[in-house]
N, C-alpha and C positions, 0 to 999 in steps of 0.2 A: 504494500500500499505506500502509496506516495501523496504528501502534501504538499501545495505549491505555495510557496511564500511571496510576498509583495517585493521584498529585497533580499539581498545576500545578508545585508545586516540582520535580518530577523533569524537567518539561519546561525549566525555567530552568536546571537542573545541565546536562540533554544540551546547551543552549545555548553553556554553557561549554565542555562536553568536545568538541562538534562545531570551535567557532571553536579551540581549542588543537589540534587534530588535522587543520586545513585542510580540514575538509568545507565544502563550499558552503552557506549558511544562503540560503535563496531568499526566506523572509519568516517574521516571529514573531521571537520568541514575541509571540502576541496572543490576543485573543480574539474568535471568530466573533460577528459581528454578530447574528446571526439565532439561531443555535442554542446561543450561550452557550458553544461548548466551546472552552477556551484551547488552543491549537496551536502546531506547529513545522514548518515543512515545508523539508526538506535535500534536495540531489541526492547519492544515495551515490556511491561512487567510479567506478561504472559508468554514472553520468548519470541514474539511475531516481530519480524524485520519492517521497519516504517524508515520512508525515507522522508525527509524535507529536501526541497528544491527550490532554486529560484527559477521560475519556468519563464520567466520573462526573455531568457536567452532563445527559448523554441516553443513557445506556448503559440501552438497554430491551430485555427478553428475551423478552417476555409475546409468544406465537405471536399472538395477536388484537387485539394493539395497531392502532389504525387510522391508514393513512398520512398524514401532515402533508405538506399543502400550502402553499409560502409564496407570497404573492402577489407580483405585480410590485413594489408598494409596499415591501414587506417586504424584497426583493432588492436595492431602489434604496438602502438604507441601506448599502451597500459589504460588502468582505468582512470586515473586520475593525475594530472599533472607529469606524467610518464611513469607514475607507479604501478606498480604488478598489482592486477586483482588480489585482493586478499583472500587467503585460503577459505577463511567460512563462508564466503559466498558460493563455494561448490560443495560444503560440508553442512551448514545449519539452514533449516527449513521451519516450517509452523510446527510447532510442537503438537503429537498428535494428542487427542483428549480420549480417554478411557470412561 
């Protein structure tokens, strides 16, 4: 799940609030290498991953907008500012509720 914030500063403030509240910050704040969206990923208390992103960089509501496909070379730039995608993105998912 992702929440769009109005500004990049909202995400910086959220990081402070999450830290003070003991919410696990998975990664960020950073800027996505390809899409250029500023973001923060956290795990809410139930263990679900939540993204806060400044969608102003790429919020497109036009119904006829063409799909953007990124190349392998673009993906190789990394998750954020050239950083490797963190391992938990490949190992952590929504917890099972029994």
